[in-house]
C-alpha positions as CSV (number, residue, x, y, z in Angstrom):
1,M,74.2,197.8,46.8
2,I,71.4,196.7,49.1
3,K,72.4,196.0,52.7
4,L,70.8,193.0,54.3
5,N,70.2,192.7,58.1
6,D,72.4,189.9,59.5
7,D,70.1,189.7,62.5
8,V,67.0,188.9,60.5
9,D,65.8,185.6,59.1
10,P,62.5,185.2,57.1
11,D,59.4,183.9,58.9
12,D,59.4,180.1,59.1
13,D,56.1,180.2,57.2
14,I,57.6,182.0,54.3
15,N,59.1,180.0,51.4
16,V,61.2,182.8,49.9
17,S,61.8,180.9,46.8
18,K,58.1,180.9,46.0
19,I,57.6,184.7,46.4
20,F,57.3,186.2,42.9
21,S,58.5,189.7,43.8
22,M,62.2,190.3,44.0
23,N,61.4,193.4,46.2
24,L,59.7,191.2,48.8
25,K,62.5,188.6,48.7
26,I,64.9,191.3,49.7
27,L,62.6,192.8,52.3
28,C,62.4,189.4,54.0
29,F,66.1,189.7,54.8
30,Q,65.9,193.3,56.0
31,Y,62.9,193.3,58.3
32,E,61.3,190.8,60.6
33,S,58.4,189.3,58.7
34,M,55.2,187.4,59.2
35,F,53.2,185.5,56.5
36,F,49.4,185.1,56.3
37,G,47.8,182.9,53.8
38,S,48.8,179.8,51.9
39,E,51.5,178.9,49.3
40,E,48.8,177.3,47.2
41,N,46.9,180.6,46.7
42,Q,49.2,183.5,46.9
43,Y,46.6,186.0,45.8
44,D,44.9,185.6,49.2
45,S,48.2,186.0,51.0
46,S,50.1,188.8,52.6
47,V,53.6,189.4,54.0
48,H,53.8,191.8,56.9
49,F,57.1,193.5,57.9
50,F,58.2,195.0,61.3
51,D,61.1,197.2,62.2
52,K,63.3,195.8,65.0
53,Q,62.1,198.5,67.5
54,K,58.5,197.2,66.9
55,R,57.3,200.7,66.1
56,Y,55.4,200.0,62.9
57,F,54.4,197.4,60.3
58,F,53.8,197.6,56.6
59,S,52.2,195.0,54.4
60,F,52.4,193.8,50.8
61,T,50.3,191.3,48.9
62,D,52.3,188.2,48.2
63,S,50.8,188.1,44.7
64,V,52.3,190.5,42.2
65,C,50.2,193.1,40.3
66,N,50.7,192.4,36.5
67,I,49.1,195.4,34.7
68,P,49.4,195.6,30.9
69,G,49.9,199.0,29.4
70,D,47.3,200.6,27.2
71,P,48.5,200.7,23.6
72,R,45.6,202.9,22.7
73,A,47.3,205.8,24.5
74,L,50.5,205.4,22.5
75,T,51.6,207.0,19.2
76,K,51.9,204.9,16.1
77,E,55.7,205.0,16.5
78,E,55.5,204.0,20.2
79,R,53.2,201.1,19.3
80,S,55.6,199.8,16.7
81,N,58.3,199.6,19.4
82,I,56.4,197.7,22.1
83,G,58.3,194.8,23.5
84,E,57.6,191.9,25.8
85,D,57.8,194.0,28.9
86,F,54.9,196.3,28.1
87,Y,53.3,195.8,31.6
88,V,53.7,196.9,35.2
89,F,55.0,194.0,37.3
90,A,54.9,195.1,41.0
91,P,54.0,194.1,44.5
92,I,51.1,196.1,46.0
93,L,51.7,198.0,49.2
94,Q,48.5,197.3,51.2
95,A,49.1,199.2,54.5
96,I,51.5,201.2,56.6
97,Y,50.7,201.4,60.3
98,C,52.7,203.2,63.1
99,L,51.9,202.8,66.8
100,K,50.2,206.0,68.0
101,S,53.1,206.9,70.3
102,Y,55.5,207.0,67.3
103,R,53.5,209.1,64.9
104,G,54.7,212.5,63.8
105,Y,58.4,211.4,63.6
106,G,58.6,210.8,59.9
107,L,58.5,207.0,60.1
108,Q,56.3,206.7,57.1
109,K,58.8,208.6,55.0
110,D,61.6,206.3,56.3
111,I,59.7,203.2,55.4
112,V,58.9,204.5,51.9
113,E,62.5,205.5,51.3
114,S,63.7,202.0,52.3
115,L,61.2,200.5,49.8
116,K,62.4,202.8,47.1
117,E,66.0,201.8,47.7
118,V,65.1,198.2,47.1
119,S,63.0,199.1,44.0
120,D,65.9,201.0,42.6
121,E,68.1,198.0,43.0
122,T,65.7,195.5,41.4
123,G,64.1,197.6,38.8
124,E,60.7,196.4,40.0
125,C,58.0,199.0,40.5
126,I,55.9,199.5,43.7
127,V,52.1,200.1,43.5
128,A,50.4,201.9,46.4
129,V,47.0,203.3,47.1
130,A,46.3,206.4,49.3
131,D,43.3,205.3,51.5
132,P,43.9,206.3,55.2
133,Y,42.3,204.0,57.7
134,I,41.8,203.3,61.4
135,I,41.7,199.9,62.9
136,N,38.3,198.9,64.2
137,D,38.0,198.8,68.0
138,S,41.5,200.1,68.3
139,V,42.7,201.5,71.6
140,Y,46.1,202.7,72.7
141,E,48.6,200.0,71.5
142,S,52.0,199.3,73.0
143,N,52.7,196.3,70.9
144,I,52.8,196.5,67.1
145,K,52.0,192.8,66.7
146,D,48.9,193.3,68.7
147,A,48.0,196.2,66.4
148,L,48.5,193.8,63.4
149,F,46.3,191.2,65.0
150,R,43.5,193.7,65.4
151,F,44.1,194.9,61.8
152,M,43.7,191.3,60.6
153,V,40.9,190.2,62.8
154,N,38.8,193.3,63.5
155,G,39.3,195.0,60.1
156,Y,39.6,198.7,59.5
157,R,37.6,201.6,58.2
158,R,37.9,205.1,56.9
159,P,38.0,207.8,59.7
160,C,35.5,210.7,59.8
161,N,38.2,213.1,58.5
162,W,39.1,210.8,55.7
163,K,38.6,213.4,52.9
164,D,41.3,215.7,54.4
165,L,43.6,212.8,55.2
166,V,43.5,211.2,51.8
167,L,44.5,214.5,50.1
168,R,47.4,214.8,52.5
169,Q,48.5,211.2,51.9
170,C,48.3,211.8,48.1
171,D,50.6,214.8,48.5
172,S,52.9,212.7,50.6
173,F,53.2,210.0,48.0
174,L,53.9,212.6,45.3
175,G,56.6,214.1,47.6
176,Y,58.1,210.6,48.0
177,G,58.6,210.4,44.2
178,F,55.6,208.3,43.4
179,E,53.4,209.1,40.4
180,N,49.7,208.8,39.7
181,F,48.6,206.2,37.3
182,V,45.4,204.3,36.5
183,L,45.1,201.0,38.3
184,P,42.7,199.0,36.1
185,N,39.8,197.2,37.7
186,A,40.0,199.1,41.0
187,Q,36.6,199.1,42.5
188,I,36.8,201.3,45.6
189,T,39.6,203.8,45.0
190,K,39.8,206.5,42.3
191,P,42.8,207.2,40.0
192,F,43.9,210.2,42.0
193,Q,44.5,207.8,44.9
194,Q,46.5,205.3,42.8
195,F,50.3,205.5,42.7
196,V,53.3,203.8,41.3
197,Y,57.0,204.2,42.0
198,L,58.9,203.8,38.8
199,P,62.6,203.3,39.3
200,D,65.1,204.5,36.7
201,S,66.3,200.9,36.5
202,A,62.9,199.6,35.3
203,P,62.8,198.1,31.8
204,A,62.1,200.6,29.0
205,D,58.8,198.8,28.0
206,T,57.6,199.0,31.6
207,K,58.2,202.7,31.7
208,L,56.3,203.0,28.4
209,A,53.4,200.9,29.9
210,I,53.2,203.3,32.9
211,R,53.3,206.3,30.7
212,S,50.4,204.9,28.7
213,L,48.4,204.6,32.0
214,Q,49.0,208.3,32.7
215,R,48.1,210.0,29.5
216,D,44.6,211.2,30.5
217,K,45.5,213.7,33.2
218,T,41.9,214.6,33.8
219,L,41.4,211.2,35.5
220,F,43.6,212.3,38.4
221,S,41.4,215.2,39.4
222,R,40.7,215.3,43.1
223,D,37.3,217.1,42.6
224,V,35.6,213.7,43.0
225,V,36.7,213.4,46.6
226,D,33.6,215.3,47.9
227,S,31.3,212.7,46.4
228,M,33.2,209.7,47.7
229,P,31.7,207.7,50.7
230,I,33.4,207.7,54.0
231,N,31.5,204.8,55.6
232,V,33.8,202.2,53.9
233,K,34.9,199.2,56.0
234,Y,37.4,196.5,55.1
């Protein structure tokens, strides 16, 4: 059973009833939250969450990724059993950011484990992409909301050691229990960077949809990392 935080209320700008993702609805009552965007166009909106010690933030799209499975990757028997849930319905984890003074203490793992706990309860997947970044014009921050402001206003970019960091982050996601899958229509990242957390409580058709997006293991080769650009800014 998920434990909610009695000391936390959702941001006044968040209409929880209009959030599609059950995962995000629950997180709004576990973490301090902040909403950016509009209720009219949720695809351009994000929800940012903070821990009560103000050490980190993590961000999700308010829209939900609805990815259909690939029936071409299934056997004839599997195709005959496809039901109405043959898709991946999941919020997208956009970013995790820890203040520099709190790095190296395993906070990213703590964050991900708390997200998995919610996912296990709801049966809703989590989509994440390994793409390490630094905030543009960032200096030493003592306030996580100032870091978020810089993240939103100044943007962010890949660091010079991105190629080493992305492989480490991929290993971390795998260690957290995430799996590679193909995120259709991704324009910047490659399949080896694309991950999904599939809870045991997910619908059977959703599990089959994810398996259909994992069949070609050659797509997850990391050999392409050497040819990928580093001078990418967001």
